[in-house]
N, C-alpha and C positions, 0 to 999 in steps of 0.2 A: 241324524241328518251330522255329516262331517263336518269338521271345522272351516275349511275351505270352502263348503257349499254356504254354510252357515253368516259366514263372511262376506261372500259375495250377495246371500239375500238380504243382506244390511246394509251394504254398500257397494255401488254399482262404477262409482266414478273417484279415482284421486286415490286408487287405492297402492299402498307403498311397499313393496317387498326388497327388504333390505340384505345382500348376499354378506355370511362373512365366513371365515375361512375356521373352520372346528382346530381349538390350539394354537391360535395364533390372537397378539400379540406371544403371549407366552401358552404353557402347556394348560394352566388352568385357568385361562381366562375363558373357555369355551362359553360359560354359563353366565358370568360376568357380563359379556358382550350383550349375550342372547337378552340378560335381565335390562342392560341400559337400551340396548334396539323397541325393548318390547314399552318401557317408561318414558321414552322419546318419542313414542308417535307410530314406529311402523306395524304395518296390518298387518306382513307376515314375514317370519324371516326362515331367509334361504340357507343351510348351512352348509356348506364344502366341507368334503372329503377330501382332504392333501391326498394327492397322488405324483407320482415320478413325471408323469407324461400327459400333463391335462391338454387336450387337444383345441379346445376352445378357448382356452385364457389365456391373456396376456400380461405382460411381465409382471406387471402388480401382483394380481392374484398368483402367478407360478411361484413368485417369491417368497409368498405369505404363505403358501404350501409348502417350501423347501422348510422357511422357518420351522413350522408346525411341525413336520417330520423330524426334520433336525434335534425339534426337543422332546420326538419321543410319542408325538400322535400316532396312532393306529384305530382300526375300525374298533378292537376291545377295548380300548380303551376311550374312543368316545364313547360306546353304549354302557361302558360302567357310570361315565359322567353323567349321559344323560336318561340314569336310573330315574334321579327324583326333579326331572325336567317340569312334569307335570305340577307338582308342588310350588312351583315357581314360576311357571311362562304359560300363559292362557292363549295365545295368538296362535293360529296356526303353521305350523313347522314343516318346511319341506327341506330334505337330503339330496344334494347334487352333488354327483363323482361320477366314475367312470369304470366300466366292469371287473376289468382285471382285478383290481382289490378286493370286489364285489364276490366276485367268481371264486377268487382264495377264502373270502372267507365262507362259503357257501352260500347259492344264492335263498335258499329256503332260511337257513337260519337267520340271514341279514335280515328278507323281511320280519319275521319271528320277532327279532331282537328289535326293529325301527318301530313295530304296531305296538311293542311291550314298554318303549321308552315316552309311546306317545306321538310317535312324528303321524303326519297327516299324509305325505306325498314323495315321491322320489322324483327327478331327474335326470337323466341317465344318456346323457345326449348321442357316446357310441353304440347304444342297441338300437337296431335297426327294427322298423316296425315288424317285417315279415317273422323276425326271430321272438320280439316280443308277444306276437300273437301266439305263434307256436310251442313255446315254450316257458314265457314266463306271465302270461297276461292272469291266467288261472291260478299261478300262487299270489303276484301282486294282490289280486281281489280274494282272496282267502283271508289274508292280513286284513283287509279292510284300509289297502292302501291308495292313494291316488298318483294317477300315474302321468306323468305332464312330458308333452312331446316341442319337439320346437319347429319354426316354420321359420322359413328366409325369406325375401325379396324375389328369391328364385323359385318360390317353390311355387311349383303348378297351383293352379284353382282344385284340380282333383286331386290331387297330394296334400295340400290342406285341408280339405274336407275327408280323406282319409285317417290322418294324424289328428283333428279335430272327434273324428268319430273314434278311437285309440284311445284320446285323452278322457281325461277326469280333472276336477280343479280348475283348471286350465288350462291356456293355450299360451307357450311361450312363442311371443315372436322378437325373432333376431332383428334388431333395426338393421344391421346389414352385416353380406356375408364377412366377415372377419373376425379376428378377436376380439375378449373384452377390451376397453380401457382408451380406444382409439376412436381419434374425434369424426365425428358422422356430418352427412349433408342432410341437415333437419327438411327441407323442402322435399328430399325424395324420399326419407320416413313418413312423412307428413301422408303421401303419394301412397304410399304404401300400405300405411296403418289403416286408410280410408277405401283403400281394395277388401280389405281383413273384413272390415268393419259391412263392406255391401257384400260379404257372401250370409250375413246372419246365420254363423254357427252357433251352434249348442252351448260349447265354452267361454265364459270371460277369457278375455286378451290382456295379456300384461305382455310389454314392451321393456327388452331390455339389450344392451350393450351401448355402451353413450351416454347413459343418463346421468347425470353428474351435478345438478343444480337445480334453483325454481325455475331456469328459464326450459331446460330439456325436459326436465319433469313436468312444467302443466302444458307442453309441447308435444309430449308423448300423450300426454290423457286426454288430449282433443278426438283423437280416436280411437284409445282404447278404454280399456276399465279402469288401466294402473301401470304403473313401471316398478321395473326391478333396476336396481343399484348396488354395482359391488365391485369395481374398482377403486373408484371417488370412496368409497367409504373404508376401503383397507387406510389408501393412502392417510385418511384423515386420523386415522389409528397410529399410524406408527410414529414412536418418540416414544407417544404421550404416556403418560404415568396413571391421568384421570381419566379411563376410558368412560363412565359415567358422564363429565361434561363434555369431553370430546363428541361422545356421541349423540348428546342434547343440541350442543351449537351446529352439529352435522343434519343433523335433520331439519332443525328450525331452518336453515338454510336452505333447505330442499322446501319445506312447506310454504315458507314464509310467515 
């Protein structure tokens, strides 16, 4: 059983997935941040792979990626950092990023190195489902990785069901058709999540974009298995010297 399946078998509600940018706030921060998230109570760590043109990311995450890239973060550096990850990190880890650097690295090599490091799943928002199915799905499955697709409030039921069938681990429900870090109308988000819940999907659903505190987390979890927090956590790390304390305080404020 994969770590993600195991997690959702044990915990169906209020699953907290926290996004952090590899190499932020400093190049060597990757594992210390991950350890702080695990110790603080995060159920899943979503590790962002910095890229110069991140389509789905808002200003906060873009800036953290720019800092990481300027500090020397690359996929090769990241996989070197993650070699000892599973001696320190027990929670599921998902890599989130974009296809351009992954293709430059080599897709199969990327999957092999991710699996060797103990990564559980991949989120690559700019990989179209038809391309995934035709060219990449077999490689992802060969290395035992989960692959997570994103759906939005505008995604049709037929398309949601198709993406759910292609996904494993969980389905990422984007709270609205915008970038990360923006304010959301949570009444509309709740109606959308209630609609998704009514489809009886095979995968657990985690909602992301605009989740930032105890109120938005609890409202997101009302009709979903859990939520994903990114920009708010990156902001909480900015300018902090004590990563563990900043992380502990942030997660406590989210979980109550």
